[in-house]
N, C-alpha and C positions, 0 to 999 in steps of 0.2 A: 505494502499497499503504500503509496504517493501521499510527502509532509513535507511541510515549510518549516523553518527553523527561521525565528524574528528573534532580531534582536532590538530592541523597541527605543522610542526616545530620542531617532533623532531625524532631525528636521527634515523633508521634502524639500527635492529644488529642481528645477528644471520641465520639459516641457512634457506633452503625451497627448498623444491621437487616437483619441476610443476608435471601434470596431464599429459594424454595424448593428441596427438594435438586431437583437435578438428575436425581440417579440413583434422586426416586425418579420426579421427574416421569413419565420415559421410560417406565420399565413401565405407570405409569397410565394413559396416553395409552394405549400399546396393549389397556389392561384392557377398554378404551371399544370397543373390537371385538366384547366377548365378549357387547353387550344391545343390543336392537333398540330398550331406549328413554334418552330423554337423560341426559346425565350430565354435573353441573355439576363443573367442578375449576377452582379457587381459591389462590391463592400461587405459581402458576405461571410459574414464573422465567423471565423474558423473555430469551436466548440462543439461539444461532446451533440450536446441538442440538436445544435443543426445538423450532425453527422448521422441523428439517428434520424431526421424528419426524409435525408437523405435519400436512407437503408427503404425507409416506409414508403418514396417515391417510384423506387428504381425494383421494391419485389410490387407495386399497383404494375409496371410496366413500362415506364419509362425511364430515359437513357438519361444520363445526367451528364457531363461531357464539362471537366478542370481545362479553363484554361490561363489561369495564370494563378497564383495564389490566393486569390479574395475572388474568382469569375469563376462560375460557374452557365454552365448552358442546358438549358432542360427541354427534352425536346418528350412530348406524350402522346403519340402520333397511335398506339395499339394498347391500348387500356386493356390490359388481359388480370384483373387483381387477385390473384388464387389469396388464402390462407394470410393473413398478418401473422407474422413470429409474435406470438403476447408478450414474451419476454421483450422483445422488441417496443412495444407497444406501451407496453406497464415502466421502462422510460421517463419518458416525456409526460407528460397532458396532454403537450401537441397533438398527438396524434391521433385524438377526434377532428382535428379540425379537413383533415380526407374526406371525411362524409358529404360536406358538400359538395365539395368539386366531381368525389367518385356519383353522389347521387344524382349530380346534373349529365354528365356524360357516360355511364354506365348502369346499367335495367339492374343490376342486384350482385352484390357482396358480402360479405361477413368482416366485424371487426373488435378483435376483444378487448377487453374495460385499457382505457386509456390509466398511467397513475403519475406517477410528478411528484412533487414534494410535499411530505407529508407535515399542513402546514393547515391541518382543522377540515370538517370536512369540503369537499370542493362539485357546487351541484353540477351534474349534467341532463338534469330535466329540460332545462332553459332549452336549448340545442335540439333536442328531443321532437320537441313543441316544436319551433320554428319551423324544422324541416315537411313534418305531420304537416304543417297547417301549407308548406308546397306542393302535398302531392305525397310521401313518400310513404312509406309500407316501412313503418319499424319495430322490432319483437325483440327485446331483451331478456337475456338466461345465462348472469355472470359472461355477458357478451353481448352484443348485438348483432343482430342480421334484417341489412336493409335492403326495399324492394322498389321498385319507381318505374313509370310504362311514359314518361318523360314529365316533366314537374310547370309546376301552375302558378302563376303569379298571387297574390294570397295579400292581405290587410294584415300583419304581423302585430299586437301587443307584447313586447318579451319580458315576461316576468319579475326577471333585473337586469339590471345595466351590463351583463356581461362582455366583455371581450371577446372572448372566444368564440362564442354561441353569433355574436351580432356576426361576425368573419366569415362564418359557416351559412348565416340567413342571407349574406349578400351576395356570397360563393354559389352559394343554391340559385336566388334566384337570378342574377348578369342574363344567366342561360333556360331560365321562366320561363312560358308564353303569358303574354301582359303581362302589365304593371304586379309591382310588387311597393307595399308598404311597410318600412318596420318604427312602426312606436318605440321610444324608453330604449333604441339602439346606443351604446354605446359611443364614444364616439374620442377615445383618446390618439395621441400623434399615431400611433401604428395601425391602430382602423382607417385612419384617414390618410395614410400614405399607400396601404391597401386597394383604396376605393381613388385614389390617385394609378395607380397604376393597370384598376384594369380599365378604365376609365380611357390611358390609353391604348390599352388592348382591342378597343372599340364596344366596350361596356358603355351602360348608357344610366349611371347613377347620379342623382342631385342629391340641395343640400346637403355635401360631404362636409362634414366637422359639427354638423344640429343633432339631437337625436332622435329627429324624424327624416329618414332617406328613402327617397324616392328613386325606383328600381324599375326600369323600363326594359323589357327581356329583348336579348338580342338572336340569331339563329348562330352566327358560332364565333370567337373572339379568335384574333388573330394575333402573330409574333411578336417580338418588343423587346425592348429593350429597358434594365432600369438598374438606377445606381442607390442602395441600399442606405439609410438616414445615420445620423450617427445616434450612438446607444444612451438614453438622455439617465438611463438606469448608472449606464459606469461612469458618466464625467460626473455627475452626484458623489458615485461613492470617488473619485479621487478629488475636487471637492471636500468631501470628507477628513477626508487624508491628509490632505494639507495640511487643514484647520485644527486636526490632534495634535499632528508633530508639531505645531507651530509654525508650517515651512508657506512657501511658494510655487504653487503649482499653476503654471498656461494651460490651459486643456485646448487645447487646435480645434477648431471642425466643432464645435461642442454645439449647435446647434439649439443658440439660444434663443429664438422665441417661442419651442416648447417648456421651457423653464418662466415663470413669472408664478407660480402657487408655491413652485418645493421654492425660488429665492424668499418668498413671502415669509415662510414655517426656519427657512435657514438662518431668515432675520432675524427672526426672533429669539433666536440663541445666540447673536452676536456675530454672526458669518457672513462674512460680506466681498462681493467679487464684482471686479469692473467688466466690458463689454468695448473689447474691440471687434470691430467684425464680426466676425463670426466665434472669435476668440474669447473662451473665460478666464480671465485673469485673478486669484487667489492670491491677493495682498499676505506677507508675513508675521508673527507674533500678533496674531488678530487677539482684540479681547476680548473672551466668550463669556457673555452673561446674557439669563438670561430676562426679557422684557417681561413684569407683570401685566396682569389686567388691568382696568382699571379697582384704586385702591388695595392695591399688591397682591392685588385674586393672584392665583398659582394658573397661570394661563394652561389652556391643554387642545393638543395638536392630534384631529382625529381625520382619519381617511376615509375617503368617500372617490361616488368617482372621478373622472375628469370634468372640467378642469379643474377639481378638488388636489389634494394631494396624495399621490398614490399608495395603495399600500403597501407595494415592492421596494418603500423610499423608506420604513419608516424602521427595521432594523438598521441601516446607516443611521438615521435620525437619532434613536436610543444611546447609539454609540457616542458621536458626536457629544450630547445633554450629559453624560457623563461627566464630561471636561469643559462647560461652563456653570459659571457659578450661579445659583440660584436654582428653585426650584419648576420643577414641568411636570404635566401629566399627558403619556398618549397611550390614545385607543383607535384601537384597531377592528374595529366592529364585524370586518368580512371576514377573518380564519380565526378562530377555538385557536391553535396550535402555533401560532404565528409570536405572543411575545414570552415559550416555554424556553428558547437559548439566554432569556437573561439571567439563570444561572447560573452561566458562565461568566456574563463579565461583575457576577456576584460575589466568584471566584478568585478574582482578577483583582476586587478592592471596592467595586460598585457600590454607590448608597440608589438600592432600587427595592422596591414595594411593587410585590406584585401581586393590584387588586382582585384579580382575577381572570381569567383564559385571555382577558380581551384587553386590558388594562393596567398600565404599570406608572408609578408616580417615580422620579427621579432628583435628587437633591445632591448636586452638584457644586463645584467640580470633587474629582475625586484621583488621586494618587492611581494607575490600574499597575501593576505587575505581573511578570511573568507566568503562564500556565499551562499543562499539560491543558490540552485543548481540540474538541475536534469538532467537524463544521456540519450541523445538522441538517442544514439546506442552503443552497445559492445566495438567499439576499442574509441569512442569521452568517453562513459561513463568513461571507465580506464583512460584514460589523464584527465576527471578534477578529477578525486580518487583520482590523482598523484600532480594535484595542488593542493587537497585539503592534501594533506598530508603536502606539501612544506609553506600551506599560515601560516600566523598570524595570531590565531583564532580560534574560531568553524566554520564549511559547516557543513550542511546538503545536501544530497543527495537522490534526491527521485525518484523512478521508476529504484531502483538496480535490477530491475530483469532483466533489457537490459545489463547490466554489466553481471549479472550469466545464462545465455543466453551461453559465452564462457569460465568465471572461473569458477574452481571447489573453492568454503568455501572462497573465496578472503577474506573476515575478519577473517578470522579465521589463514588466514597464515599470515596474515600481522598484528594479534593482539600477533602471537607467534615472530613477529621480534619486537614489542617492539611500533607499532603502538597505538596509541588510536583509536580507532572506536570502533562503538558500533550500534551494529543493536537494532531497532524498527520498 
């Protein structure tokens, strides 16, 4: 098992460029199944979850060619999805994303239940309800059997603003006969990117970026080329790393237009950054102090659907808060297991009260100390890595494959910024 050994307390300095957005790459790859023409994707993040999605596309009959280190050409001319490997599907939650495209292109197929991070219950009902509304017959018995005889447009009210369910509904609707209206749709940057990508291939999706999408189905999509945008979760992870080590980092090509609410939350903890073009600059030695609410009340950071603060960044924000002066409450109502990693921060010296599975209260600043740790999931693993960078002494993080499911060459990028991190 690969592990990282980190000597903490070293301020990070230098420049870093984020990889392509993992949460955009996965649905974009799945969407390539919607056309029999060649599609080229550039800036594909070279991470485990994306490699698993590639294997799923290939097992469905698509051909994937490497053009360079981060560019793939996908041709899904003759789709013949056999039984998908259950172990492969269990590795990523996003395996469910092939359901929409295959329902539009193939009459019948089976798909094992997807896996992914263990952060609490993650419903699939919204996917099933949306695809059934488009005319897909679905049976479930510890796995899914899909059957369709051509999709038809529908008026769909999502029972929750699920990102992946919205993406599945979009991908099914673009080739459905007639018009589809998706109400209560998710509008995260990667959902918008999927819509723009599909429109470039000939789809007709209107009101992109809103929570009501109008889609006029087309007979077919053509090929094209698309460059995947920067991963804002990686951008903010490096912002957090710079802040907790009191360093100075320039994040190049950061996609700063998508960071407004995130900037608001991090500003509440005293983290400031400057913008130059599309670069984000974190100045060194920031005075991390929590700004209280009126009358000195403890502020609350609460996750919600876009454009509110995203659940995937709550773990990073919690680690940053351990280094800020003051009290702050974090509340992630979406996932019942998201907060459990905080016991590892407590073991390093953090003052955290876990109020319930959804909320924790932090009193900072805390001197953290090196520990032997294990990465439980992608985002918590990165948050633990940030804590190790800020800690006094040496830390060992095991099971780093969890982190590397979502972060490309993370130890190499940190070493380039001056971090003392070794891969063993």
